[in-house]
C-alpha positions in Angstrom: 5.8 -23.4 5.1 9.2 -22.7 6.5 9.4 -19.3 8.1 12.8 -18.6 6.4 11.2 -19.2 3.0 8.3 -16.9 3.7 10.7 -14.2 4.9 12.8 -14.6 1.8 9.8 -14.2 -0.5 8.6 -11.1 1.5 12.1 -9.6 1.1 12.1 -10.2 -2.6 8.6 -8.6 -2.9 9.7 -5.7 -0.7 7.1 -6.3 2.0 9.3 -7.6 4.7 8.4 -4.6 6.9 4.7 -5.1 6.3 4.3 -8.6 7.6 4.8 -10.3 10.9 4.9 -14.0 11.4 3.2 -15.4 14.5 2.3 -18.8 16.0 -0.5 -17.2 17.9 -3.6 -17.5 15.8 -5.5 -15.2 18.1 -3.3 -12.3 17.2 -3.1 -13.2 13.5 -4.8 -11.2 10.7 -4.7 -14.2 8.2 -3.7 -17.8 7.8 -1.2 -18.8 5.1 -1.1 -22.6 4.3 -0.2 -25.0 1.6 -3.1 -26.5 -0.3 -2.1 -30.0 0.9 -2.2 -28.8 4.5 -5.7 -27.5 4.1 -6.8 -30.9 2.7 -5.1 -33.0 5.3 -6.0 -30.8 8.3 -9.7 -29.7 8.3 -9.2 -28.1 11.8 -7.3 -25.3 10.0 -10.6 -24.2 8.4 -12.4 -24.5 11.7 -9.9 -22.4 13.5 -10.0 -19.8 10.8 -13.8 -19.7 10.9 -13.8 -19.4 14.7 -11.3 -16.5 14.7 -12.9 -15.1 11.5 -9.6 -15.1 9.6 -9.1 -15.4 5.9 -7.1 -18.3 4.6 -4.6 -17.7 1.8 -3.7 -21.0 0.1 -0.4 -21.7 -1.7 -0.7 -24.3 -4.4 
């Protein structure tokens, strides 16, 4: 997911001030990933489980 696309959606939804994008999973509150990424990269689920983070999937 491109950061610019995510920020554009957040702006349209009026939540641009409520979210922060980070590459540091340790400081994240959730993981957002494409459905295809979840299927191709099982480590995403493992990292989410280890850090006890919810995964939000975009179809």
